[in-house]
C-alpha positions in Angstrom: 31.0 -9.0 -44.8 31.2 -11.3 -42.5 35.2 -13.3 -42.7 35.2 -16.6 -43.0 36.8 -18.3 -40.1 40.6 -19.5 -40.0 41.1 -23.0 -41.0 37.2 -23.3 -42.6 39.4 -24.1 -46.2 39.3 -27.3 -45.0 35.5 -27.7 -44.1 32.4 -26.6 -45.9 32.1 -22.7 -44.5 28.5 -22.1 -45.8 26.1 -23.4 -43.1 28.2 -21.3 -40.4 28.7 -18.3 -42.8 25.1 -18.7 -43.6 24.2 -18.4 -39.9 25.9 -15.8 -38.9 24.3 -13.3 -41.9 20.7 -14.5 -40.7 21.6 -13.3 -37.5 22.8 -10.0 -38.8 19.6 -9.9 -41.1 17.6 -10.3 -38.0 18.6 -7.2 -36.4 18.1 -5.1 -39.5 14.6 -2.5 -39.3 12.2 -3.9 -41.7 10.7 -2.0 -44.6 7.2 0.1 -43.6 5.0 1.3 -46.6 3.5 4.2 -46.4 0.4 6.0 -48.3 -1.7 9.1 -47.6 -5.2 9.8 -47.0 -6.5 11.7 -50.1 -10.4 11.8 -49.9 -13.2 10.9 -47.3 -16.7 11.1 -48.8 -19.5 9.5 -46.7 -18.5 5.6 -45.9 -15.3 5.4 -47.6 -11.9 6.8 -47.2 -9.3 7.2 -50.2 -5.4 6.4 -50.4 -2.6 6.7 -52.6 0.4 5.4 -52.1 0.2 1.8 -51.0 -0.7 -1.2 -53.1 -2.9 -3.8 -50.6 -5.0 -6.4 -51.3 -8.6 -6.3 -50.9 -9.3 -7.0 -47.3 -5.9 -5.7 -46.0 -6.2 -3.9 -42.4 -4.8 -0.7 -43.0 -4.7 2.1 -39.9 -4.8 5.6 -40.7 -2.6 8.5 -38.7 -2.9 11.5 -37.5 -0.9 13.1 -35.1 -2.3 14.0 -32.1 -5.2 11.1 -32.4 -5.7 7.3 -32.0 -5.3 5.8 -35.5 -8.4 5.2 -37.1 -8.3 1.1 -38.5 -9.4 0.7 -41.7 -10.6 -2.8 -44.3 -9.7 -2.6 -47.9 -12.8 -2.8 -50.2 -11.6 -1.7 -53.2 -9.5 -0.4 -55.6 -9.9 2.0 -58.8 -5.8 2.5 -60.0 -3.3 3.9 -57.5 -6.1 4.3 -55.5 -6.9 2.4 -52.8 -10.9 2.4 -50.9 -11.3 1.8 -47.5 -14.0 1.4 -45.3 -13.3 2.7 -41.5 -14.2 0.8 -38.3 -14.1 3.4 -36.2 -15.8 7.1 -36.8 -13.6 8.9 -38.8 -13.7 12.8 -36.7 -10.6 14.8 -37.1 -9.2 12.8 -40.0 -7.5 15.9 -42.3 -6.1 15.3 -46.2 -2.7 13.6 -46.1 -2.7 11.6 -43.2 -0.5 8.6 -43.0 -2.2 5.2 -44.1 -0.1 1.9 -43.2 -0.9 -1.4 -43.7 -1.5 -2.9 -40.0 0.8 -5.6 -40.8 3.6 -3.8 -43.0 6.2 -4.8 -41.8 7.3 -7.0 -44.2 8.1 -10.7 -43.0 11.4 -12.2 -42.9 11.9 -15.1 -45.6 10.9 -18.3 -44.5 13.2 -21.3 -45.6 11.6 -23.4 -48.4 8.9 -20.2 -49.2 9.4 -19.3 -53.0 6.8 -16.6 -53.0 7.2 -13.2 -51.4 4.8 -13.0 -48.3 3.6 -9.5 -49.6 1.5 -11.5 -52.3 0.2 -13.7 -50.0 -2.9 -12.6 -49.6 -4.3 -15.3 -47.2 -1.4 -13.3 -44.7 -3.0 -10.7 -44.6 -6.3 -11.7 -43.8 -7.9 -10.6 -40.2 -7.3 -13.3 -38.0 -9.4 -13.3 -34.6 -9.9 -15.8 -31.6 -11.3 -18.8 -31.3 -11.7 -22.1 -28.9 -13.8 -23.4 -26.1 -12.5 -20.1 -23.7 -15.4 -18.3 -25.7 -18.4 -20.1 -24.0 -20.3 -18.2 -21.8 -18.9 -14.7 -23.3 -20.3 -12.0 -25.6 -18.3 -10.3 -28.1 -18.3 -7.8 -30.7 -17.3 -8.1 -34.2 -13.6 -7.3 -33.7 -13.5 -10.3 -31.2 -13.1 -8.4 -28.2 -15.5 -8.9 -24.9 -18.6 -6.6 -24.7 -19.3 -8.6 -21.1 -17.1 -7.7 -17.9 -16.2 -11.5 -17.2 -12.3 -10.0 -18.3 -10.1 -11.2 -20.8 -10.5 -14.7 -23.1 -9.0 -17.6 -22.6 -7.8 -17.9 -26.5 -6.8 -21.6 -28.3 -5.9 -20.0 -31.6 -6.8 -17.0 -33.9 -8.0 -17.9 -37.3 -8.9 -16.2 -40.6 -12.5 -15.1 -41.2 -12.7 -16.1 -44.4 -12.3 -20.1 -45.4 -12.4 -22.2 -48.2 -15.6 -23.6 -49.2 -16.2 -27.8 -48.9 -16.1 -29.4 -51.4 -19.7 -30.3 -51.8 -18.8 -34.2 -52.7 -17.2 -34.6 -49.8 -20.1 -33.2 -47.1 -21.9 -35.4 -45.1 -25.3 -36.1 -46.1 -28.1 -35.2 -44.2 -29.7 -38.0 -42.5 -30.3 -37.8 -38.8 -33.4 -35.2 -37.1 -32.5 -32.5 -34.9 -34.7 -31.8 -31.8 -35.3 -27.7 -32.0 -37.2 -28.1 -28.6 -40.2 -26.6 -30.5 -43.4 -29.0 -31.6 -44.8 -27.3 -34.6 -41.2 -27.9 -36.0 -39.8 -30.8 -34.3 -43.5 -32.4 -35.7 -44.3 -31.1 -38.8 -41.3 -29.1 -40.3 -38.4 -31.5 -38.8 -35.4 -30.2 -39.4 -32.2 -32.1 -40.0 -28.7 -31.6 -38.5 -26.5 -29.9 -40.9 -29.6 -28.0 -42.2 -29.7 -24.5 -43.4 -33.4 -23.0 -42.3 -34.4 -19.4 -42.5 -37.0 -17.5 -40.3 -38.9 -15.1 -42.2 -40.8 -12.7 -40.0 -41.8 -8.8 -40.0 -40.9 -6.7 -37.2 -42.8 -7.8 -34.1 -44.2 -11.2 -34.6 -42.1 -12.8 -31.8 -39.1 -14.1 -34.2 -36.2 -13.3 -31.2 -38.2 -15.2 -28.9 -38.6 -18.4 -31.0 -34.8 -18.2 -31.6 -34.5 -17.9 -27.8 -36.6 -21.1 -27.5 -34.2 -22.8 -30.3 -31.2 -21.9 -28.1 -32.2 -23.2 -25.2 -33.9 -26.2 -26.3 -32.0 -27.5 -29.5 -30.1 -30.6 -28.8 -26.5 -28.8 -29.9 -23.1 -29.2 -28.3 -22.2 -25.8 -28.8 -24.7 -22.3 -29.6 -23.1 -19.5 -31.9 -25.6 -17.0 -31.9 -24.7 -13.6 -34.2 -26.8 -10.5 -33.5 -26.0 -8.5 -36.6 -27.3 -5.0 -37.4 -30.1 -5.2 -34.3 -31.1 -2.9 -32.3 -28.3 -2.4 -29.3 -31.1 -2.7 -26.8 -32.0 -6.3 -28.1 -29.0 -7.4 -27.3 -29.2 -7.8 -23.6 -32.5 -8.4 -24.0 -32.1 -11.5 -25.8 -29.2 -12.8 -23.7 -30.9 -12.3 -20.5 -34.2 -13.4 -21.1 -34.2 -15.2 -24.3 -30.6 -17.4 -24.0 -30.8 -17.1 -20.6 -28.2 -18.5 -18.0 -28.1 -22.1 -19.0 -28.5 -21.3 -23.0 -25.7 -18.8 -22.5 -23.1 -21.6 -20.6 -22.7 -23.4 -23.9 -23.3 -20.1 -26.1 -21.1 -17.6 -28.1 -22.7 -14.3 -28.6 -21.3 -12.3 -31.4 -22.8 -9.0 -31.3 -22.6 -6.2 -34.3 -26.1 -4.2 -33.2 -26.9 -1.1 -35.7 -25.0 1.9 -34.8 -21.7 0.2 -35.6 -20.2 0.1 -39.1 -21.7 -1.9 -42.1 -18.4 -3.3 -42.0 -18.8 -4.6 -38.8 -21.7 -5.3 -39.5 -20.7 -7.6 -42.5 -17.6 -8.9 -40.5 -19.8 -10.0 -37.2 -21.6 -12.2 -38.9 -18.2 -13.9 -40.7 -17.1 -14.0 -37.7 -20.1 -15.8 -35.9 -19.9 -18.3 -38.7 -16.0 -18.9 -38.6 -16.3 -20.1 -34.4 -19.3 -22.2 -35.3 -16.8 -24.1 -38.5 -13.9 -24.1 -35.4 -16.1 -26.1 -33.6 -17.4 -28.2 -36.6 -14.1 -29.5 -37.2 -13.6 -30.8 -33.6 -16.1 -32.4 -34.5 -19.0 -30.6 -32.1 -22.6 -30.5 -33.6 -23.2 -27.0 -33.8 -25.9 -24.5 -33.5 -26.2 -21.2 -35.8 -28.5 -18.4 -35.1 -28.0 -15.3 -37.0 -30.3 -12.3 -36.8 -30.3 -11.2 -39.3 -29.3 -12.4 -42.8 -31.5 -8.8 -44.2 -29.2 -6.5 -41.8 -26.5 -8.6 -43.5 -27.7 -7.9 -47.0 -28.0 -4.3 -45.8 -24.5 -3.6 -44.6 -23.2 -5.1 -48.0 -25.4 -2.8 -49.8 -24.4 0.2 -47.9 -20.7 -0.6 -49.2 -21.2 -1.4 -52.4 -23.1 1.9 -53.4 -20.2 3.8 -51.6 -17.6 2.6 -53.5 -19.8 3.1 -56.8 -21.3 0.1 -57.3 -24.7 0.4 -59.8 -27.8 -0.8 -58.0 -29.3 -3.6 -59.7 -32.8 -5.1 -58.0 -34.5 -2.5 -55.6 -32.0 -0.8 -54.6 -29.3 -3.9 -54.0 -26.0 -4.2 -56.0 -25.2 -7.5 -57.6 -22.6 -8.2 -54.8 -25.2 -8.4 -52.6 -26.2 -11.6 -54.0 -23.1 -13.0 -54.8 -22.1 -12.3 -50.8 -24.9 -14.4 -49.3 -24.8 -17.8 -50.7 -20.5 -17.0 -49.9 -21.8 -16.7 -45.9 -24.9 -19.8 -46.0 -22.5 -21.9 -47.7 -20.3 -22.2 -44.9 -22.7 -24.0 -42.7 -23.7 -27.4 -43.1 -22.4 -30.9 -42.5 -18.4 -31.4 -42.5 -16.7 -33.2 -44.8 -15.1 -36.7 -44.8 -11.7 -35.4 -46.7 -8.6 -36.6 -44.8 -9.9 -39.6 -43.6 -12.2 -38.1 -41.2 -15.2 -40.6 -40.5 -18.6 -39.9 -40.8 -20.0 -40.6 -37.4 -17.0 -38.1 -36.0 -17.0 -34.8 -38.4 -18.8 -32.4 -37.1 -21.8 -30.0 -38.1 -23.3 -26.6 -38.1 -27.0 -26.3 -38.6 -28.0 -22.3 -39.2 -31.5 -20.7 -38.7 -30.8 -17.5 -40.6 -33.8 -14.7 -39.8 -34.9 -12.9 -42.7 -36.9 -9.8 -42.3 -39.8 -9.2 -44.6 -40.6 -5.6 -45.0 -44.1 -4.7 -44.9 -44.3 -8.9 -44.3 -43.5 -9.2 -48.6 -42.5 -12.5 -49.0 -41.1 -11.1 -52.1 -38.8 -8.9 -51.3 -35.5 -9.3 -52.6 -33.8 -10.3 -50.1 -36.0 -13.0 -48.6 -36.3 -14.4 -52.2 -32.6 -14.9 -52.7 -32.5 -16.6 -49.3 -35.4 -19.0 -50.2 -33.5 -20.3 -53.3 -30.2 -20.8 -51.3 -31.5 -22.3 -48.2 -32.9 -25.6 -47.1 -36.4 -24.7 -46.4 -37.5 -21.7 -44.6 -40.4 -20.9 -41.5 -42.6 -18.6 -42.2 -44.3 -16.0 -39.1 -47.6 -14.6 -39.3 -48.3 -11.4 -37.9 -51.8 -12.1 -38.1 -51.1 -15.4 -36.1 -49.6 -12.9 -33.9 -52.0 -10.1 -33.7 -54.2 -13.3 -32.2 -52.1 -14.3 -29.7 -50.7 -17.4 -31.6 -47.3 -17.9 -30.6 -45.1 -18.9 -31.9 -46.8 -17.9 -35.1 -45.5 -20.3 -37.3 -47.5 -20.3 -41.1 -47.6 -23.6 -41.3 -49.0 -23.9 -45.2 -46.1 -21.7 -46.2 -43.3 -22.9 -44.4 -41.1 -26.1 -45.6 -38.0 -28.1 -44.5 -36.9 -29.7 -47.6 -35.0 -32.1 -46.2 -37.7 -33.7 -44.2 -38.3 -36.7 -46.3 -34.5 -37.6 -45.8 -34.6 -37.2 -41.8 -38.0 -38.5 -40.4 -40.1 -42.0 -40.7 -42.1 -42.1 -43.7 -45.4 -42.5 -41.2 -44.1 -39.2 -39.3 -43.9 -37.5 -43.1 -47.7 -38.9 -43.6 -49.1 -37.5 -40.6 -47.4 -34.5 -41.3 -49.0 -33.9 -44.6 -52.4 -35.0 -43.3 -52.3 -32.4 -40.1 -51.4 -30.1 -42.9 -54.1 -30.9 -45.4 -56.6 -30.5 -42.1 -55.7 -26.9 -42.0 -55.5 -25.8 -45.3 -59.3 -27.1 -45.9 -60.0 -25.5 -42.5 -58.5 -22.2 -43.4 -60.3 -22.4 -47.0 -63.6 -22.8 -45.5 -63.6 -20.4 -42.5 -65.7 -17.7 -43.9 -68.7 -21.1 -44.6 -68.0 -22.1 -41.5 -68.1 -18.6 -39.6 -72.1 -17.5 -41.1 -72.8 -21.0 -41.0 -73.3 -21.7 -44.2 -71.3 -24.8 -44.5 -73.8 -28.2 -44.2 -71.9 -30.6 -42.5 -71.2 -34.2 -44.1 -70.7 -32.5 -47.3 -66.9 -33.1 -47.5 -65.3 -35.4 -44.6 -61.9 -34.2 -44.5 -63.5 -30.7 -43.6 -65.7 -32.5 -41.7 -62.9 -33.8 -39.4 -60.9 -30.7 -39.6 -63.6 -29.1 -37.8 -64.0 -31.3 -35.3 -60.1 -31.3 -34.6 -59.7 -27.5 -34.7 -59.7 -26.1 -31.1 -56.4 -29.1 -30.8 -54.7 -28.4 -34.0 -54.6 -24.9 -32.7 -53.6 -25.7 -29.5 -50.7 -28.4 -31.1 -49.2 -25.3 -32.8 -49.5 -22.7 -29.9 -46.3 -23.7 -27.4 -45.2 -21.7 -24.3 -41.7 -20.4 -23.8 -41.1 -21.7 -20.8 -42.2 -25.6 -22.5 -39.8 -27.8 -24.2 -41.5 -30.1 -26.1 -38.6 -32.8 -27.3 -38.6 -34.5 -30.7 -40.2 -38.6 -29.6 -42.8 -36.4 -27.9 -43.4 -34.6 -30.5 -44.2 -37.4 -33.3 -46.0 -38.8 -30.1 -48.7 -35.9 -29.9 -49.1 -36.1 -33.8 -49.4 -39.2 -33.6 -52.3 -39.0 -31.3 -53.5 -36.1 -32.7 -54.3 -37.5 -36.2 -54.0 -41.0 -35.8 -52.0 -43.8 -37.7 -49.7 -46.2 -36.9 -46.2 -46.0 -35.3 
């Protein structure tokens, strides 16, 4: 025991005494808790001997092997269910399992809770900051390009507390996406969350690339989740381009990585977007695709024994989707932030409709939680009509709040002409329609070549917001 200094009886000895004790404690080796691996089956590993919260990161160590990183995704009694982020070849029963941050943190002054009880201390933290612009990263925040080490400003947790919906700034400003059909007919608001519904091979990646290059945003965050690895480089070099990449951060978690990393990639892209939003930036978040994120959660849930509910999707999938999507949107006025200085996240999520089935369970769930949807038509794509936007099936739920009343009226008139022509296309093609029977249809037939041309746009053509509205006004008429 540390002795009191001579002559300390006349003064308060405790501050000096406690300081000496603190120094001795700092030199003591910390405790390291360790469990062991008992089972590896498919995607899931089981371990005993550890008590860790869900979301903790573990290391599974085997003699002569690099540690396998895994995350706690569930538990049953004394067993932990772990999902690896790398391959598990070579692991044997009894391999050591430790928490990645298993050294017990030293007590902090004024903190009453033991650090093991604080789950937020064990949430994975990944790098964010301006230094990430122009970089391509994997789901763990490691560079995939050859541009050297990252310039990291901070590390933040992957999960964040949801914003109070009452404090969120309403969507009131239109966003220029650079795509004529969207600007004029499906006007998007700053802070809106839109779904891009499409089957395979109908041009969704090209449309995303156009929006990434032309959208009026301070920062673009692209999450390529569960797609083919070949598409990553193609999207960066061809769709995004050098100019688009200079103000973008790309997170790539292709289909060949474990499902845990695919989910983590989506969360990481959203976390980066939140960081820039909190800096007062207007962020464009593009995620391709929300369906692959849901499939990754399905793989994990089924592997740990959750029963399937709707077409093989467990209930947790439909709980995870809104948790991810609701993190996007406008910032909050909480803590005295002025509405004009708060940032925003305008998000576009692609949703794969398997077999072009718009009633796919993920597509149906996404429509319910998003602020609108843009449907790409295979028949239009097959006819060489790009972007293949099906205007009749697409809608922006905030258009009335961000567009001028005259612009909304003209958009409705345009859609009426398109719908009237499509319903009578067969009669027109066989010459069975008698001109003068329907004035609206007569106008649609007269304007049809111009209507089709308005909806088409070359990949290298930029159509600004006011330009798009002016072209629509010239086409269907009406006052300014």
